[in-house]
N, C-alpha and C positions, 0 to 999 in steps of 0.2 A: 504494500500500500504506500501511496505517496502522502506527503505532508499536506498537499493541496486538499481542500474540501471538495465535496461532490460537485457543487455548483461551479467552482473554479475549473474543475476538470472538464465538465461539459462545455463550458464557454470556450476553453482552449481547443477542445476537440472540434467543435463546430467551426470556430474561426479558422483553424488550420485546414479543415476540409474545403471551405469556400475559397481559401487562398490557393489551394491546388487547382480547384475547378477554374478559377479566374485565369490562372497562368496557362492552362491548357486549352481553354475555350477559344483563344485567339488564334492558335496554330493547329487546332485539331483537324486532321484529315480523315477521321473515322478509322484510324489504325487500331490494331488489337490492343496496343499499349494504352491508347486513349480510352478504349472501352473498359479495360481493367481498372484504370484509375477512376472512371466514373462509377463503376461497380463498387469500388472501395469507399467512395464518398457516400454512396447510397447506404452502404452497410454501416458506416460511421454515424449517419443521421439516425438510422434505425436503432443502433445501440444506444445513442444518446437519449432517444425517446424512452427506451426500455429502462435505462438507469433513472430517468426522471420519475417514471411511474414507481419503480422500486423505492426510491427515496421518499416519495410522498406517502408510502405505506409503512415505513419503518416504525417500529415501536421501541421504547426505551423503558423496560420494566423495572430498572433500578437506577442506573447511572446514565447521564447524558454527557458525553465528553467529545462532542462533535458528531457529525453525520455517521462516520464509520463505526461508532459505538452502538449503532442501532441494530435491531433484529428484523429480518424480513419474515413476515408470517408465512407459514407453510400449511397447505391443505392436505388432508388425508394422512396425517401422521399415524402410524401404527406401531411405532416403537417409542416407549417413554421410559427414561431413566427412573429407577426406583426412588421415589420421593422420601422414603423412610431412611435412606442412607445418609451418611455425612460425607460431604464433598470437600476434601482438603486440597487446596490448590496452592502451589508455590510458583511464582513468576520470576524467572531469571531475567531481570530487566536491564538491558544494556543499550537499547535503541536510542540513538541521538543523531540529529542532523543540525545544520547551521541555521535552520529556520527557527529563530527564537521568539517569533511573534505569536505563534500558535501553540496549542497544547501538543506536547510530545506525542507523536503517533503511537509510541509504545504504551503510554497510559490510555490512549483511546482504545487500543487493541485489548488491553487488560479489562477495561470497562466492558467491551463487547463480549469477551469470553464469560465474564460474570453474568452479563445480561442474558446470554444464551442459556446459562444454567437456570436462571429464574424463568425464562420464557418456556423452558422444557418442563416446568412444573415443580421444580425443586424449591422448597421453602427457603427463604433468605437466611433463616437461622440454622440451616443445614449446610450453608456455604461458608467456608473458612479460608479466605485468601491471605497469603503472605507475599510481600513484594520485596525481593532482595535486589538491590541496585548496585551496579558497579560500572566501570568505564565512564565515559562522559555523560551518561544518563544521570549521574549524580548531580549535575548542574540543574536538572529539572526539579530537584528536590530542595533547592535553595529557598530560604525565606525571601521575602520581597526585597529587603534592603540589600542582601547579598547579590540577588539577581540584578537589581538596578546597578550596583557597583560594577558587575561584570559585563552586562549587556546593554546598559543604559535604557532599560524599559522594565515595566512591571512583569512579574512572573505569571504567565497565563495558565500555569499548571496548578496554582495554589487552590483554586476552587475545587477541582476534582480531588486533589490530595486531601483537602479538609473534609469533603463529603465522605470519602472512603474511610478516613481515620475515625470520623464520628460514629461509624457503625462497627468499629473494631478491627478494620483491616490494618495489618501491620506493615510498616515500611522499615526496612533495614538497609543500612549502607555498608559497603565493603571497606574495611579499614585499610586494606592493601591499596586499593584504588585511590582512597583518600590521600594516602601518603604520596603516591605517584603523581597525583594531580594537584597536590598542595591544597586540599580541601579541609577545612576545620569543622568540627562538630557544630560549633555555634553558628555556622553559616546555613545550616539546614532549617527547614520549617520545623517548628516545635512538634515533637512527637516522633521524629525520625530516630530510630535506634542505630547504634554503631556496633558492628561485629568485627572480629579479627579479620575475617575474610568471607567472600561470597561462597567459596568452595566448601568451607566447613559448615556454613549455614545451610547450604543445599544438602550436604551429607546428613545433617541432623534431621531436617524436615522430611527428607525422602525416606529415612529410616522409620519415621512416624507414619508412613503411608501417604505422604503428600504427592499429588500428581504434579509433575514439573512441566511448565510451559516456557519455552525459550522465546523471549521478546527481544529480538535483535534486529536484523535488517528485515523490513517489512515490505519491500518493493517486489 
């Protein structure tokens, strides 16, 4: 997934399609290449319409962290996870890109996965997420003052971090990555815990039966 939201993607896709069409309409001689290009443009328009319909029907059963955190309703479901079970999830969160204006797409994906569990009929109090963060994803967990000092803007991740923490979701930072990136504990949003390492944290939780999700490159 990209850091662009759905509407931005659709706008770019349609604009690019019309740009190609304009460039070839002046010199088109009805060649096979021209026909293939026009077919591609038609497909792009059809896909953009489909995505627009999907976006309009998305639901957010717990968290809303951008369009991509939504769930598309499905008809005719005949497999449902056991709602009486406890669902222990640990997210190995390293995703980070230079777009510091929007919510980290990794947090959006985490919200989506949690939303999918709720949408599948699992009670919220049976879902127990833990988020262990390392690499440059640590910057997304900064408090607002630290974020402004580094990026000269407010931290867009604080709202979803606060919402998740308020229902008991744990955020843990890797101390090894902190040392490497010169990150101090006091720079984090209040409530972020610090562990010696991400690896030992993963080992601990996975021994407790937590399902691991790698939240790294999402493209």
